[in-house]
Structures are given as C-alpha cells and as structure tokens.
N, C-alpha and C positions, 0 to 999 in steps of 0.2 A: 854210700856219701851222704854227709849230714845234711838236714833240712837249713836253707839258708833263711827262711821264713815262717814264721809261727803266728795261730789265731788262737786265743784262749778267753774263755768265758769265766769270771767268778762272778760272785753276787752283786758286786758292786761296780764292774765295768766289762767291757771287752777289750782286750790288750792285744794289738797288734804289732809284731816285730818283722822288719825287712830289712835285710843288708845293714843290721845295726840302729836303723832308726825303728823308734817307736811312737806309737798313738794309742790313746785309751779312751775309748767312748763310755760315757757313765751311763749306768742303766737307768731306766725310767726315762729317758729323755727322746720323743720321737723323732726329733728334728736329726738327729744320728743315724736314723735307720739306712740313709741310701749310703753312708760313709762304711756301715758294720757290713751291708750286704757285698758292696765291690769290693771292699779289702780284702774279705775272705775268699772272693774268688780268685782275688791278686794273690794272696798266699800260696793257694793251690798252683796256680800257674807258676811262681817263681821256684815252687820246689820241684815242678815238673819239668817243663821245658827250659825255663830259666836256669836252672840248677845246670846246665850244660855249656852256657855260655862263659866266655872268660871274663876274669875280673875286671879286666879294664874297660870291657864293653857292655859290662851287665846294666850300667845306668842307662845308657843309651836305649838298649834293648829293651830294657821295661817300660821307658817313656815312648818308644815306638810302638808296643803292642799293648799297654793297658793306659798310656795317658790319658787319651779321652774318656777313658771309663771314669777313671779316678778324678779327672778335674770335672767331669759331667756330674758326679755325687758330690763333689764340693759345692757346684753350682746349686744344685738340689738343697743341699743343706744350709746353704747360704740364703737361698729363697726362702726359704720355710722359717730360717730365723728372723730374718728380716721382717716376715709376715708377723710374727709372734710379736716380735719388738713394737711393732706400729700399733698393734692392738693394746700391747701393756702401755704406751705413752699416752694412748686416748684414754685409758681406763684411769690412769695416774692424773691426768689433766683433769679429767671430771671429780675425782675423790678431791683435789685442792683446790677447786674453783668454788670461789665465796658463793655462797646462798641468796637468791634474790631477796629470800625475806629477810635478809639482814640489812637493816638501817647504817650505812655507811657514811651520813651526811656528817657524822662527827668523829670521824677515825683520826683527827689530827689531834685532837681533845683527848680522846683517848690514850692516844701513844705518850703525850705529854704527862699524863699519871703516871707512868710507869717508868720514863725516861730518866729520873734522878732517883730512883729508889735505890737504897744497899741491896747488896747481893743477896743476903738471907731475906729481907723482907720482899725482894723482888721475885724469888723462886715462890714464897707463900703467896704471893698476889697472884701469879701465873697459874698456881694450883687451883687458885678460887675464882681464877676468871671465868666469865660468860664466854658465849660463842661471839658476841657483839666485839667485845674487847679483843678477843683473839684473834678474830678476823682483822681487826685494826692492826695488830701488831705483826702478823706474818704474811696476810696476804698478797702484800704489795713490797715483798722483803723485809728486811731489818732496818725501818727508818725510824725507829725507837733509840738505835744503836746500842741495845743490849749485847751484854757479854755473849759468847759463843754457846756456853752452856746454857745459859737462860734462854737463848733463841731457838735452840734445839727442843728446848722444854717446851716453849711455848707451840712451836710447830706441832710437837706430838699431842699435845692436849688438844689443840685446834683439827687435827684429822679427827679425833674421837669425836668429839663434839660436833664437827661437820657432818660425820658419818651418821651418827644418830639422828640429826635432824633431816639429812638427804634422804635416809631410807625409813624416816617414820617408826625408828624402832622404840621411842617410850610408848608408842600405842599398842606395841606387842607385849609390855611388861608391866602387868597392874601390881603395885606395893602389895606384899605380902602381910599378912597378920602377924603380930609378935607381940610377947608379954609386955613391952614397952610402947607398942601401938597396937591394940586390939582391933580397933577400926580404923585401917588405914584408908587413904584416898589417893588417886592421883596415880602416876608412874612410879615402879622401881627405878630410879636413876641410875644405880650401880648396876643393875642386871642390864639394862639398855647401854651402858658404857661398856660393859664387859662384852656382849654382842659385838658392839663396833669394834672393841680392841681385836676380837677373833677375825673380824673381817679385814682388818688391816694387817694381821699376821698373814692372811694368805695372800693378800698383795705384796707384800714384802717378799714371801717365797716367789712369788712370779718374777720380781725384781731378781732375785738371785738366780733364778733360771735363765733371764737374759743374761746375766755376766757367765754363767756356765756356757751359755751357747757361743758366746764371743770368745771365750777361752778355748774352746773345742774346736771352733774355726782357725783362731791362730794355731792351735796342734798340728790340726790337720796339713795345714800349709806346711808348717816346718816340717812333718813327716815328710810329704811329697817333694819340698826341695832335697830332702836326704837323699830318697831312694831313685830321683832322677838326677841328682847332682844339679839342681839350679838352686836360685835365690829363694828363700821363703816368699819373698814379696811376689816375685815373679810367677810363683808358684799360685798365691792368692789371686793376683791378678788374671791367671789363666783359668783359675776358678770361677771367677765372674764372668768371663768372656766366652766359656764353651756355650 
C-alpha cells in the first residue's frame, strides 16, 4: 500500500504531506521545531496504523489519535512566535524613539521649512537634513504633509542618524587621512552611518522573521484543518487553547 503521508527535508524547508494537505517549515527558524518534530511522528503514524483506516473515517481517526499532540505543537510555536514578536516590537520602538538630547522646542518651525518645497528640492533637503530636522519631520507622523516617497525617505534617514547617535557610533570611527585631507580630525561620518545602516538591515531581517512566523502559523493551521477536516480558524483556536 502506498504511503498516505510523507516527510521530506531539503536545504530550504521541511515539507510535510498528509492526506493531500501540505505544510512547509522553512529552515533556520527555531520557532517551528515543535511542528517539525510532531508532524514527523504524525507521518509515521499515518503510514502505519492510519493506513488501515477507511477513507471516510480517517480524518476523525487522525484527530482522535494525534489531535492533541499537533494542536499542542501549534501552541508551542505560537507562544514562541509571540515572545519573539514582543521582543522585536520593543526593540523597534526603542530604535524609533526620539533621543532626549534632541531639542524639539522648534519642531513646528522646522516642519514649516519643508512643507512647501517642490519635490526635487524637498528630496535634496531631506538628504542633507540633520537629526533635529528629521526628528521634527517623522517622530510624530507626517505632520509636514510631505508626499509619501519623501516621508519614507525622511523616515529612513532619521533611523540612520538616530541610530548613529543612540549607539555613539561616531566615536567608534575616526576620520582617515587621505590626499585630499592628510590631517583629518573628528569622526568619519560616512563610516558611522554605514555601520548604522548595517544595524538597521539586521533589524529589518528580524521584521521579516516576524512575518515568516505569522505565515508559518497560518499555514500550519490550514494544514491541520485539512487533515482533521475542520475549519482552519477552528484549528488555530484549538492551537491557542490546548
């Protein structure tokens, strides 16, 4: 008799198929370890005792014998993903929080200077803006009513300069001597900003991880819904309640 379930690993994901349902756990994400472990055992069970059950009864049989374990692994994955998400949100809020050292008493006047600029002039002004101007432009939302692209650019540059100041990165990068400036003094601003950009790139990777966790939980609930013949929303609720 042909197997009714399979469990395969490749370099990108663990792919589980049972009764025509499929779920893929991407590699490199520890949150999904509980799902990988339990679905591997589930595949063995379905190809063993489960293979003797009549087609019309097999979903109920799977639910009766393996439902608690698979819902339980879903709960563990959900709890770990929630923990990671909370940590990310706390870090994200800290990254975006304006520094206490920035004088915000003239925010309104700073925004007014940018509000009526032509698009080309505005983008150039944003690229040359200092942290005080950028804080006024983005910290409380788009109060300067800038076009979407300009506001996104201001947010991006604000995060870089805010990160430079928050972590004191300029102190870590002294200006290097060159033919144009054989005796430099002060910080290498470009190097400090590049370091900040690298920090933010890592932060964006964490944001993507949060999204992958969310999609993985949705896919797992859909998989359980299929193999147990219940609604995916019901499967997700039972993952939370187990």
